[in-house]
KOLTOR-962526 format. One record per residue (C-alpha): residue in three letters; x, y, z; residue number from 1. Coordinates in Angstrom, 3 decimals, padded with zeros to 6 digits. Layout:
<sites>
SITE   aa        c1        c2        c3    i
SITE  ala         X         Y         Z  NUM
...
</sites>
This chain:
<sites>
SITE   aa        c1        c2        c3    i
SITE  met   004.167  -024.788  -002.891    1
SITE  asp   000.712  -026.132  -002.083    2
SITE  ile  -001.872  -023.902  -000.440    3
SITE  ser  -002.851  -024.673   003.152    4
SITE  trp  -006.549  -024.221   002.449    5
SITE  arg  -007.545  -024.459   006.101    6
SITE  arg  -005.492  -021.330   006.831    7
SITE  tyr  -007.794  -019.316   004.548    8
SITE  asp  -011.022  -021.089   005.491    9
SITE  arg  -012.811  -017.993   006.836   10
SITE  gln  -012.226  -015.889   003.716   11
SITE  leu  -012.890  -018.737   001.275   12
SITE  his  -016.577  -018.481   002.134   13
SITE  asp  -016.619  -015.004   000.549   14
SITE  leu  -013.749  -015.063  -001.951   15
SITE  gly  -014.132  -018.636  -003.170   16
SITE  val  -011.429  -020.988  -004.389   17
SITE  glu  -011.038  -018.994  -007.618   18
SITE  gly  -010.553  -015.800  -005.628   19
SITE  gln  -007.971  -017.392  -003.362   20
SITE  leu  -006.062  -018.679  -006.384   21
SITE  lys  -006.045  -015.164  -007.842   22
SITE  ile  -004.602  -013.883  -004.587   23
SITE  arg  -002.056  -016.683  -004.618   24
SITE  ser  -000.902  -015.785  -008.152   25
SITE  ser  -000.594  -012.026  -007.524   26
SITE  thr   002.409  -009.826  -006.746   27
SITE  val   001.913  -006.763  -004.552   28
SITE  leu   004.560  -004.106  -004.011   29
SITE  val   004.491  -002.303  -000.671   30
SITE  ala   006.511   000.891  -001.071   31
SITE  gly   007.275   002.183   002.412   32
SITE  leu   007.123   000.099   005.583   33
SITE  gly   006.023   002.691   008.109   34
SITE  gly   002.648   002.957   009.794   35
SITE  leu   000.712   002.237   006.611   36
SITE  gly   002.912  -000.235   004.787   37
SITE  ser   003.871  -002.375   007.756   38
SITE  ile   000.203  -003.032   008.545   39
SITE  ala  -000.841  -003.473   004.907   40
SITE  ser   001.973  -005.946   004.273   41
SITE  leu   001.031  -008.025   007.316   42
SITE  tyr  -002.563  -008.429   006.142   43
SITE  leu  -001.557  -009.098   002.534   44
SITE  val   000.664  -011.917   003.752   45
SITE  ala  -002.110  -013.149   006.027   46
SITE  ala  -004.466  -013.210   003.036   47
SITE  gly  -002.060  -015.420   001.093   48
SITE  val  -000.800  -013.056  -001.596   49
SITE  gly   001.681  -015.069  -003.643   50
SITE  lys   004.505  -012.548  -003.608   51
SITE  val   004.873  -009.422  -001.506   52
SITE  ile   007.711  -007.072  -002.402   53
SITE  leu   008.911  -004.747   000.355   54
SITE  val   010.792  -001.515  -000.354   55
SITE  asp   012.077   000.880   002.315   56
SITE  lys   015.389   002.663   002.815   57
SITE  asp   015.008   003.452   006.526   58
SITE  lys   015.889   001.801   009.811   59
SITE  val   013.616   001.136   012.759   60
SITE  glu   013.498   003.978   015.290   61
SITE  glu   011.961   004.075   018.735   62
SITE  thr   009.420   006.684   017.601   63
SITE  asn   008.052   004.146   015.101   64
SITE  leu   006.847   001.750   017.747   65
SITE  asn   003.561   003.470   018.609   66
SITE  arg   002.068   002.405   015.265   67
SITE  gln   004.445   000.169   013.268   68
SITE  val   003.545  -002.957   015.186   69
SITE  ile   005.466  -005.324   012.942   70
SITE  tyr   008.654  -004.136   014.678   71
SITE  met   009.900  -004.862   018.199   72
SITE  pro   012.155  -002.816   020.510   73
SITE  glu   015.056  -005.127   019.733   74
SITE  asp   014.740  -004.181   016.043   75
SITE  ile   015.720  -000.542   016.652   76
SITE  gly   018.596   000.389   014.371   77
SITE  met   017.919  -002.437   011.911   78
SITE  glu   016.735  -001.982   008.325   79
SITE  lys   012.949  -002.062   008.144   80
SITE  ala   012.777  -004.072   004.942   81
SITE  val   015.027  -006.802   006.339   82
SITE  val   013.162  -007.044   009.638   83
SITE  ala   009.760  -007.032   007.945   84
SITE  gln   010.771  -009.720   005.472   85
SITE  arg   011.910  -012.038   008.251   86
SITE  arg   008.803  -011.473   010.339   87
SITE  leu   006.369  -011.871   007.465   88
SITE  lys   008.016  -015.065   006.233   89
SITE  ser   007.808  -016.449   009.740   90
SITE  phe   004.131  -015.542   009.931   91
SITE  asn   003.199  -017.182   006.622   92
SITE  pro   005.901  -019.381   005.042   93
SITE  glu   003.668  -019.962   001.998   94
SITE  val   004.182  -016.392   000.795   95
SITE  glu   007.261  -015.303  -001.127   96
SITE  val   008.596  -012.082   000.406   97
SITE  glu   011.258  -010.004  -001.338   98
SITE  ala   012.937  -007.118   000.462   99
SITE  tyr   014.872  -004.174  -000.945  100
SITE  val   016.649  -001.543   001.110  101
SITE  met   016.116   001.087  -001.523  102
SITE  asp   014.923   004.618  -002.207  103
SITE  val   012.004   004.967  -004.624  104
SITE  phe   014.193   007.258  -006.747  105
SITE  ser   016.633   004.420  -007.373  106
SITE  pro   016.653   003.298  -011.043  107
SITE  glu   016.085  -000.288  -009.884  108
SITE  phe   012.787   000.684  -008.262  109
SITE  glu   011.140   001.109  -011.650  110
SITE  glu   011.908  -002.515  -012.471  111
SITE  ile   010.179  -003.584  -009.277  112
SITE  val   007.079  -001.574  -010.187  113
SITE  lys   007.011  -003.197  -013.629  114
SITE  lys   006.801  -006.722  -012.204  115
SITE  ser   004.059  -005.912  -009.679  116
SITE  asp   000.307  -006.330  -010.130  117
SITE  val  -000.701  -003.776  -007.484  118
SITE  val   001.295  -001.084  -005.702  119
SITE  ile   000.627   000.040  -002.118  120
SITE  asp   001.632   003.605  -001.184  121
SITE  gly   003.142   003.439   002.292  122
SITE  met   005.133   006.663   001.990  123
SITE  asp   005.045   009.591   004.406  124
SITE  gly   006.387   012.235   002.014  125
SITE  trp   004.733   013.658  -001.093  126
SITE  arg   007.872   013.843  -003.191  127
SITE  gln   008.167   010.060  -002.880  128
SITE  arg   004.460   009.520  -003.483  129
SITE  leu   004.531   011.529  -006.697  130
SITE  arg   007.541   009.554  -007.899  131
SITE  ile   005.646   006.308  -007.379  132
SITE  asn   002.638   007.860  -009.092  133
SITE  glu   004.706   008.657  -012.194  134
SITE  leu   005.906   005.066  -012.429  135
SITE  ile   002.540   003.400  -011.930  136
SITE  val   001.035   005.614  -014.629  137
SITE  lys   003.931   004.885  -016.993  138
SITE  his   003.563   001.132  -016.517  139
SITE  lys  -000.236   001.120  -016.047  140
SITE  lys  -000.235  -000.434  -012.579  141
SITE  pro  -003.033   000.260  -010.048  142
SITE  leu  -001.973   002.174  -006.951  143
SITE  ile  -003.618   002.121  -003.537  144
SITE  his  -002.866   005.503  -001.956  145
SITE  ala  -003.301   006.448   001.676  146
SITE  ala  -001.967   009.209   003.883  147
SITE  val  -002.401   009.946   007.574  148
SITE  glu  -001.785   012.740   010.030  149
SITE  ser  -002.917   013.216   013.602  150
SITE  trp  -006.451   011.710   013.785  151
SITE  tyr  -007.092   011.931   010.044  152
SITE  gly  -006.508   009.891   006.916  153
SITE  gln  -007.319   009.697   003.241  154
SITE  leu  -007.594   006.858   000.759  155
SITE  met  -008.020   006.514  -002.989  156
SITE  val  -007.329   004.007  -005.746  157
SITE  val  -005.501   005.145  -008.875  158
SITE  val  -006.165   003.109  -012.019  159
SITE  pro  -004.199   004.688  -014.873  160
SITE  gly  -006.480   005.773  -017.700  161
SITE  glu  -009.628   005.395  -015.593  162
SITE  thr  -009.117   007.661  -012.586  163
SITE  pro  -007.233   010.792  -011.555  164
SITE  cys  -003.632   010.153  -010.645  165
SITE  leu  -002.031   011.698  -007.577  166
SITE  his  -000.497   014.467  -009.686  167
SITE  cys  -003.976   015.514  -010.865  168
SITE  leu  -004.950   016.289  -007.285  169
SITE  phe  -001.794   016.909  -005.268  170
SITE  ser   000.877   018.339  -007.580  171
SITE  ser   001.140   021.577  -005.571  172
SITE  ile   001.219   020.043  -002.114  173
SITE  gly   005.007   020.254  -001.767  174
SITE  asn   006.947   017.679   000.209  175
SITE  arg   004.982   017.640   003.435  176
SITE  ser   005.430   014.595   005.610  177
SITE  cys   003.570   013.333   008.660  178
SITE  val   005.029   014.446   011.994  179
SITE  arg   001.992   013.787   014.209  180
SITE  ile   000.058   010.554   014.289  181
SITE  val  -002.235   008.756   016.693  182
SITE  gly  -001.001   005.210   016.232  183
SITE  pro  -004.204   003.292   015.411  184
SITE  val  -005.061   005.809   012.659  185
SITE  ala  -002.205   004.442   010.567  186
SITE  gly  -003.424   000.930   011.319  187
SITE  val  -006.935   001.661   010.081  188
SITE  leu  -005.745   003.176   006.805  189
SITE  gly  -003.142   000.455   006.269  190
SITE  leu  -005.821  -002.201   006.704  191
SITE  met  -008.016  -000.390   004.207  192
SITE  glu  -005.160  -000.328   001.697  193
SITE  ala  -004.747  -004.089   002.018  194
SITE  leu  -008.475  -004.595   001.600  195
SITE  glu  -008.645  -002.435  -001.535  196
SITE  ala  -005.734  -004.408  -003.007  197
SITE  ile  -007.501  -007.704  -002.322  198
SITE  lys  -010.719  -006.424  -003.914  199
SITE  leu  -008.802  -005.359  -007.017  200
SITE  ile  -007.063  -008.708  -007.288  201
SITE  val  -010.182  -010.802  -006.770  202
SITE  gly  -012.563  -008.514  -008.663  203
SITE  lys  -015.175  -008.348  -005.919  204
SITE  gly  -016.854  -005.299  -004.440  205
SITE  ser  -016.166  -001.694  -005.371  206
SITE  val  -012.958   000.187  -004.688  207
SITE  val  -012.448   003.888  -004.030  208
SITE  lys  -012.069   004.953  -007.667  209
SITE  asn  -012.768   008.509  -008.826  210
SITE  lys  -013.330   009.402  -005.181  211
SITE  leu  -011.177   010.491  -002.274  212
SITE  leu  -012.181   008.998   001.062  213
SITE  val  -011.460   011.407   003.904  214
SITE  val  -011.518   009.860   007.370  215
SITE  asp  -011.816   011.709   010.680  216
SITE  leu  -011.236   009.025   013.292  217
SITE  lys  -011.428   011.446   016.197  218
SITE  asn  -015.106   011.943   015.403  219
SITE  met  -015.547   008.676   013.471  220
SITE  ser  -016.696   010.268   010.227  221
SITE  phe  -016.114   009.013   006.693  222
SITE  asp  -016.696   011.315   003.727  223
SITE  phe  -016.275   010.785   000.009  224
SITE  ile  -015.198   013.573  -002.319  225
SITE  asn  -015.773   013.027  -006.037  226
SITE  val  -012.599   013.702  -008.032  227
SITE  lys  -011.925   013.964  -011.768  228
SITE  arg  -008.930   013.520  -014.006  229
SITE  asn  -007.124   016.615  -015.172  230
SITE  pro  -006.973   016.240  -018.983  231
SITE  arg  -003.903   018.459  -018.971  232
SITE  cys  -002.080   016.498  -016.273  233
SITE  pro   001.550   016.122  -017.381  234
SITE  val   001.659   012.643  -015.836  235
SITE  cys  -001.561   010.914  -016.909  236
SITE  gly  -003.106   013.313  -019.438  237
SITE  gln  -001.612   011.417  -022.378  238
SITE  leu  -003.630   008.324  -021.492  239
SITE  gly  -006.726   009.949  -022.988  240
</sites>
């Protein structure tokens, strides 16, 4: 399918034709279509990513609607991946959108990771995040991680062999999940995940590697914490 260049006119000034073609030829996996993933996927599709793969096992609930703005009240009770696929294809027909109603622990999920260029962490539980982390390290795929709670968020980019993986930093965190969230906080972090993915694909700017960005949106503060790989990490330590 040809590219509608006028659609991307505003970003072409910064990314260039070569950059847009890189975006067009890329495949991004969005694992989890909640507050983070639903926003990230919308902006990846808007940017013209060639293929966006959506994975989520859940259905839309009323409590999602304060932050997961890709869904409408009439979608309650429907599978998120199916609804998101339809809406994203409608928004940008140029983009190929695949949807899987699937748990990240499904054996088939590994095959999806293998065929992706970049993986977006849209999960709200650490057990699921660490599973994705294991797979992206195994198959050497970059991961854009974000997490949110209340007014706060964090963001980092995992590049296997270059940066700490999630297990290096969060192996003892347990399976906490977000139960409180001010809606726009998820939007901000989801947008940042999409932006980091685009920068990785195009090769412009610097991404949050070897750092953890901690965001306090109640007080509008952004702080970077330097992080290092654990050479004894059972997940990524073998990469040297």
